[in-house]
C-alpha positions in Angstrom: 0.0 0.0 0.0 1.5 3.4 -1.0 1.8 6.4 1.3 -1.2 8.2 -0.1 -3.5 5.1 0.4 -2.2 4.7 3.9 -3.1 8.3 4.7 -6.5 7.8 3.3 -7.1 4.7 5.3 -5.8 6.4 8.4 -8.2 9.3 7.9 -11.2 7.0 7.3 -10.4 4.9 10.3 -10.0 8.0 12.6 -13.3 9.5 11.3 -15.3 6.4 11.7 -13.9 5.8 15.2 -14.5 9.5 16.2 -18.1 9.4 14.9 -18.7 6.1 16.7 -17.9 7.9 20.0 -20.7 10.4 19.3 -23.2 8.2 17.5 -22.9 4.7 16.2 -25.7 5.5 13.7 -23.8 8.4 12.2 -20.6 6.3 12.1 -22.5 3.5 10.3 -23.9 6.0 7.7 -20.4 7.4 7.0 -18.9 3.9 6.9 -21.5 2.6 4.5 -21.0 5.6 2.1 -17.2 4.9 2.2 -17.9 1.2 1.4 -20.0 2.2 -1.6 -17.5 4.7 -3.0 -15.1 3.1 -5.6 -11.4 3.8 -5.7 -10.5 5.6 -8.9 -7.0 5.3 -10.2 -7.0 7.8 -13.0 -8.9 7.8 -16.3 -9.7 4.3 -17.6 -7.5 3.5 -20.7 -9.5 2.6 -23.8 -8.3 -0.7 -25.3 -8.3 -1.2 -29.1 -11.5 -3.3 -29.4 -13.5 -0.6 -27.7 -12.6 2.0 -30.3 -15.1 0.4 -32.7 -17.7 -0.5 -30.1 -21.3 0.7 -30.4 -21.8 3.2 -27.6 -24.9 2.7 -25.4 -26.6 4.8 -22.7 -29.2 4.1 -20.1 -30.8 6.2 -17.4 -30.9 4.5 -14.0 -32.5 6.5 -11.2 -31.5 9.7 -13.0 -27.9 8.6 -13.4 -26.5 8.2 -16.9 -24.8 4.9 -17.3 -22.7 4.1 -20.4 -22.0 0.9 -22.1 -20.7 -0.8 -25.2 -22.0 -3.4 -27.7 -19.9 -5.5 -30.0 -20.8 -7.7 -33.0 -24.5 -6.9 -33.1 -26.7 -8.7 -34.1 -25.9 -12.3 -33.3 -28.0 -15.2 -32.1 -25.8 -15.7 -29.0 -25.8 -12.7 -26.7 -23.7 -12.2 -23.5 -23.5 -9.6 -20.8 -20.1 -8.9 -19.1 -20.2 -7.4 -15.6 -17.1 -5.9 -13.9 -16.3 -5.7 -10.2 -16.1 -2.9 -7.7 -13.6 -0.1 -8.6 -13.2 -1.6 -12.0 -14.7 -1.0 -15.5 -15.6 -2.7 -18.8 -12.2 -1.9 -20.6 -10.5 -4.4 -18.3 -12.4 -7.3 -20.0 -11.1 -6.7 -23.6 -9.5 -10.2 -23.6 -12.9 -11.8 -23.1 -14.7 -9.5 -25.5 -12.1 -10.3 -28.2 -12.5 -14.0 -27.7 -16.3 -13.9 -27.5 -16.6 -11.9 -30.7 -14.4 -14.4 -32.5 -16.9 -17.1 -31.3 -19.7 -15.1 -32.9 -21.2 -13.7 -29.7 -22.9 -10.4 -29.4 -21.3 -8.8 -26.4 -22.7 -6.1 -24.1 -20.8 -4.5 -21.3 -21.8 -1.5 -19.1 -19.9 0.5 -16.6 -21.8 0.5 -13.4 -22.7 3.8 -11.7 -19.7 5.6 -10.4 -17.4 3.4 -12.5 -15.6 3.9 -15.8 -17.5 6.1 -18.2 -20.7 6.2 -16.2 -21.9 9.0 -13.9 -22.5 8.8 -10.2 -20.3 8.7 -7.1 -21.4 5.6 -5.2 -22.6 2.1 -6.0 -24.7 -0.3 -4.0 -25.6 -4.0 -4.7 -29.3 -2.9 -5.2 -28.3 -0.3 -7.8 -26.1 -2.7 -9.6 -28.8 -5.4 -9.5 -31.3 -2.8 -10.9 -28.8 -2.0 -13.7 -28.7 -5.6 -14.7 -32.5 -5.7 -14.9 -32.5 -2.5 -17.0 -29.9 -3.9 -19.5 -31.8 -7.1 -19.9 -35.1 -5.2 -20.4 -33.5 -2.9 -23.0 -31.2 -5.3 -24.9 -32.4 -8.8 -24.0 -33.1 -11.6 -24.1 -29.6 -12.5 -23.0 -28.6 -16.1 -22.6 -25.0 -15.9 -21.3 -23.3 -13.9 -18.5 -19.8 -13.4 -17.2 -19.4 -11.5 -13.9 -16.4 -10.7 -11.7 -16.4 -9.9 -8.0 -19.2 -7.5 -7.0 -20.7 -7.9 -10.4 -21.3 -11.6 -9.5 -23.4 -10.7 -6.4 -25.4 -8.1 -8.4 -26.0 -10.6 -11.2 -27.2 -13.3 -8.8 -29.6 -10.9 -7.0 -31.0 -9.9 -10.3 -31.4 -13.4 -11.7 -33.1 -14.6 -8.5 -35.9 -12.1 -9.3 -36.4 -13.2 -12.9 -37.8 -16.2 -14.8 -34.6 -18.1 -15.6 -34.3 -21.3 -17.5 -31.7 -24.0 -17.2 -30.5 -23.0 -20.7 -29.0 -19.8 -19.3 -25.2 -20.0 -18.6 -23.6 -17.9 -16.0 -19.9 -17.6 -15.2 -18.9 -16.2 -11.8 -15.3 -15.3 -11.5 -14.1 -14.6 -7.9 -17.6 -13.4 -6.9 -18.4 -11.3 -3.8 -20.1 -14.2 -2.1 -21.1 -12.9 1.3 -21.7 -9.3 2.1 -21.2 -10.0 5.8 -17.7 -11.3 5.1 -16.9 -8.1 3.1 -18.1 -5.9 6.0 -16.1 -7.9 8.5 -13.0 -7.7 6.3 -13.2 -4.0 5.8 -13.6 -3.3 9.5 -10.7 -5.7 10.2 -8.5 -3.9 7.6 -9.3 -0.6 9.3 -8.6 -2.2 12.7 -12.1 -1.3 14.0 -13.2 -4.0 16.3 -16.3 -2.4 17.5 -19.2 -4.9 17.6 -21.8 -2.1 18.2 -20.5 -0.3 15.1 -20.9 -3.5 13.0 -24.5 -3.8 14.3 -25.2 -0.2 13.4 -23.9 -0.8 9.9 -26.1 -3.9 9.5 -29.1 -1.8 10.7 -28.3 1.0 8.3 -28.2 -1.5 5.4 -31.6 -2.8 6.4 -32.9 0.8 6.6 -31.7 1.8 3.1 -32.4 -1.5 1.3 -35.1 -3.4 3.2 -32.8 -6.4 3.6 -30.4 -7.5 6.2 -26.8 -8.0 5.1 -27.2 -11.8 5.2 -29.7 -11.5 2.4 -27.0 -10.1 0.1 -25.5 -13.6 -0.3 -24.8 -15.6 -3.4 -25.0 -18.8 -1.3 -28.6 -17.9 -0.5 -29.6 -16.6 -4.0 -27.9 -19.3 -6.2 -30.2 -22.0 -4.9 -33.1 -20.1 -6.4 -31.5 -19.7 -9.8 -31.9 -22.8 -12.1 -29.3 -21.6 -14.6 -26.1 -23.5 -15.4 -23.1 -22.0 -13.4 -19.4 -22.1 -13.7 -17.7 -20.8 -10.6 -14.1 -19.8 -10.9 -12.2 -18.9 -7.7 -8.5 -18.8 -6.5 -7.2 -20.3 -3.3 -5.2 -17.1 -2.6 -8.0 -14.6 -3.2 -7.7 -12.1 -0.3 -10.7 -9.9 -1.4 -13.4 -12.6 -1.8 -12.1 -15.6 0.2 -12.4 -19.1 -1.2 -13.8 -20.2 2.2 -17.2 -18.6 1.3 -17.2 -20.3 -2.1 -16.4 -23.7 -0.5 -19.5 -23.6 1.6 -21.5 -23.6 -1.7 -19.4 -26.3 -3.1 -20.1 -28.4 0.0 -23.8 -27.7 -0.4 -23.5 -29.8 -3.6 -25.8 -27.5 -5.6 -26.3 -29.6 -8.8 -26.3 -26.8 -11.3 -23.0 -25.3 -10.1 -19.5 -26.6 -11.2 -16.3 -25.2 -9.8 -12.9 -24.4 -11.1 -10.4 -23.7 -8.3 -7.1 -22.1 -9.2 -3.9 -21.3 -7.3 -1.7 -18.3 -7.4 -3.9 -15.9 -9.3 -5.6 -14.0 -6.5 -8.6 -11.8 -7.1 -7.6 -9.8 -10.2 -5.1 -11.9 -12.1 -7.7 -14.7 -12.3 -9.9 -13.1 -15.0 -6.8 -12.1 -17.0 -5.4 -15.7 -17.0 -5.4 -17.4 -20.4 -6.2 -20.9 -19.0 -9.2 -19.5 -17.1 -10.4 -17.6 -20.1 -10.2 -20.8 -22.3 -12.1 -22.8 -19.6 -14.8 -20.1 -19.5 -15.2 -20.1 -23.3 -15.3 -23.9 -23.4 -18.1 -23.8 -20.7 -20.1 -21.3 -22.7 -19.7 -23.3 -25.9 -20.4 -26.7 -24.4 
């Protein structure tokens, strides 16, 4: 972690702790806003295939979100969803491969990410974006989602009529929101149980759901699609331990590919993983 990031984390930790001494509720509201604010590392760099992409736009809760469409029209249509603090440009290797396999590819930058407007992103907003894309550009038979995009996709699919012909690839998905909250608080060295409870209560207030509801393990049992789940043993962002609970559940429509040494971000850039994903989609 560089000096600038260390200073930012120190400031956030101090402010959350100071607010918690005054009001756990105010501290929880601030913490939740921070959790929903992506880290931006400069302007996303456009990759070659995006130069010729068809530019798309949608309005979601008065926020303009921007996307891209490739190889339209085709019988096979796939939606690619990025993770938190990421953007569509990072998936050019998948888009190139999918176009070569005669897929129509759609990719949108979530609110507050990439080319889209906004300052924060919640799982509910990302879920609603998925619904809006399918409504405008569907039907869509295939999906690839990384990290936070995986949680949003599963929450969206759970609320739709989904057939067993649908194929979904989850790459290092954000499996359990409770795990994410605990990890962030641990990273900030904030071991205040009452603060965690206040954050949980705030999430229920703004969403109508407790944090345990924001769970792929819970949702995936209600989605009869055919899943490929790709996860790395050394993922420090979305731990494999959460994924293994689903593996141990023996959900019949989910198959797993466990890798080693790729972590959370290298995994979707890996050529072997990419080929396994394409083979799954084509099978």
